[in-house]
N, C-alpha and C positions, 0 to 999 in steps of 0.2 A: 457530539453524539456519545452519550454515556453507555454503560455496559448493557443495559436492557435494550436500548435502541439498536446497539451493535448486533445483539443476538437476533433481533427481529429482522435486520437486514440480511444476516447470514442465513436465516431460515428461508427468506425469499429467494436467495441465490441458489440454495440447495434444491428447492422445489422446482425452479426453472431448469436446472441442469440435470438433476437426478430423479425428479418427480417424487422425491421423498423429503421429509423435514430434516433439518439439521439435528443430528444426534449428539453434537459435541458442545462442551463449554467453550468459553473464549480462550482459556488457556490451552485447551486441547486443539482448537482451531489453529492457534499460533504454533504449537508444537508439530502438528501434522501437515499443515499447508503453508506455513511461512517460516519454517525453521532456518532457511538459508537467506532470507531477505534482509537487507539493511533497513533497520527501523529505528525510530527515535528511542533513546535510552533514558532511563530515570537518573536525574541529577538533583542537586539541591540548590534552590535559589539563594544566593548569598545575602540578599536583603531581608527575606522573610523566613528563611530556613525551612521552607515548604518544598515539596516535590515539584519539579518541572521536567520537561522532556526536551532533549537536545539531539541534534544530528550527530554530534561527536562528543565523547566524554573526555577527550584529550585536554581541553583547556582546564585551568585550575579554578576559575570562578565563573558563575553563571547568574543570569538574571532573566526572568521571563520578559517577553516583549511588553506585556501589560504593566509590569512593575517598572521597566525601564522608562516607559512613557510617563508613568505616574511620577517617578522621581524627577524627570525632566520638567514636568509641569510645576512641581512643588519646590524644587531646589535649583534645577538646572545642572548640566554636566560640566560647565566651564569652571575652572579652578583659578584661584588667585595666583598671580604671577609670583614665582620665587626665583631666587638667584640660582643659576645653573653653573656648576664648576666642573662637572664630570658626567660621563655617560651614566654612572650609577645614579646620579641625581635625576636624570631624565627617566630612567627605568623605574625608580622609586615613585616618581610623580605619576607615571603612566599606570603603575600597578593599582593606584587608588581608583582609577576609572575604567580599567580594562576588564570589564565583565562581558562574557560571551552571551549574546542574546539568544533566548530559547523560545520555543513555541511561536515562531514567527508566522503570523497569519496575515494575508493580504486580501481584502475584499472577500472574506470567507465567513461562514457562520456554522455553528454547531459542530465545532472541531474539538477533538479530545485526544490527549496524549500524542500529539503530532507536531511536526516542525516543518517549516518552509512550505506552506500550503497557499496556493493562489486561486482566487475566484472559485472556490469550491464550497460544498455544503454537505453536511452529515458525513464527517470523516472521523475514523477511529484508528489510532496508532499507525499513521502513515507518514511518509517522508517525500518531499519534493514532488508533489502532485499538483495539477492545475486543471481547471474546468472539469472537475469531477464531482460526482454526487453519490452518496451511499457506498462508501468504499472502506475496506478494512485491511490492515496489515499489508499495505502495498507501497512500492517505491518507484518514483520516476514515471508515473502514469499521467495520461492526459485525455480529456474529452471522453471519459468513460463513466459508466454507472453500474452499480451493483457488481463490484469486483472484489475479490478476496485473494490475498497472497499473490499478487501480480507485480511484474517488474517491467519497466521501460515499454509500456504498451499503450496504444492510443485507439480511440474510436471503438471501444469494445464494451459489451454489456453482458451481465450475468455470466461471469467467467471466474474460474478458480485456477491459480497457477498458470497464467498465460504470460509468457516472457518474450520480449523483443518482437512483438507481433502487433497487428492492426486489424481492425474491422472483424473482430471475432464476437460470437454470440452463443450463449448457452453451451459453453465448452469447458473442458477440463484438461489441464496439462498440455498446453500448446507452446511450441518453441519456434521462433523465427518463421512465422507463417502469417498469411493474410486471407481474409474472407473465408473464415472457418466457422461453421455453424453446427451445433448439436453433435459435437465430436469429442473424442477422448484420445489422449496420447498421440499428438500430431507433431511432426517436426519437419521443417523446411518444405511446407506445402502451400498450395494456393487454391482457393475456391473449392473447398470440400464441404459436403453436407452429409451428416450421418455417416461418419467414418471413424474407425478406431485403429490405433497402433499402425499408423501410416507415416511414411517418410518419402520426400522427394517426388511427390506426384501432384497433379493438378486436375481440376474439373472432373471430380469423381463423386460418387454417391454409393453408399452401402458397401464400402470396402473395409476389410479387416486385414491388417498386415500386408497391405498392397495386393490383396486378392479380392476379386469381385464376388459378392454374394447376392442372393435374391433378398428382397425386402423382408419377407417373413422370417427367413433363417437369420438374417442380420439382427432383427429385434429380439429374437429368442436368445441370441448370444449376448446382446447388450444388457439384458436383464441380469445375466450372471456376472457380467463385468461390473455393473453398478453395485451389486451385493459384495463383490470382492473389494471394490474401492472403499466402501463404507464400513466394511467389517475387517479390513486388513490391518 
């Protein structure tokens, strides 16, 4: 998923959550919503000298999965046997082949600037995600669609900054919660719909800061909160 497609996905996410189009560039989305998320980093492919994306920048040499497989097909990774007289001989021989594989994709398609992605489609700058579709700037997520800036979350759709949670939809900034819908700033909650700034409660609707509101007054306040989120 290239930049243009990623922006289109972000726009759909914003419309579902905030009923407003995405006003940010990709760099701004990264800075505002994924600033603390572990994401693939830019490194250089040791065989082509082109940019590739890796989970860790600690290794000294890299090769993309595509180029690793191409080299294996053309030359093979086995080396001719040489006499070994010391540990240094072993390490020297290993150095010739010890490239860290990057952009590892398994049964996935339309993936860009990502690493360790399994059975997913339309992925942009993500790490260690599986069974996902249309996701941006996320780490450790599964079975989710249209998410942005999420971590360790599963079974969720149209969410931004949802961490360690499951079964969330159309929500923003949710932590350690489940079955959350159309809600903002939720922590340690379950089965909430249309709630904001709530913690440690369950089975509620139209609550703000753990206080019960009427539907009409709730939505009046929600409009102001959306403006604050998008303009803050």
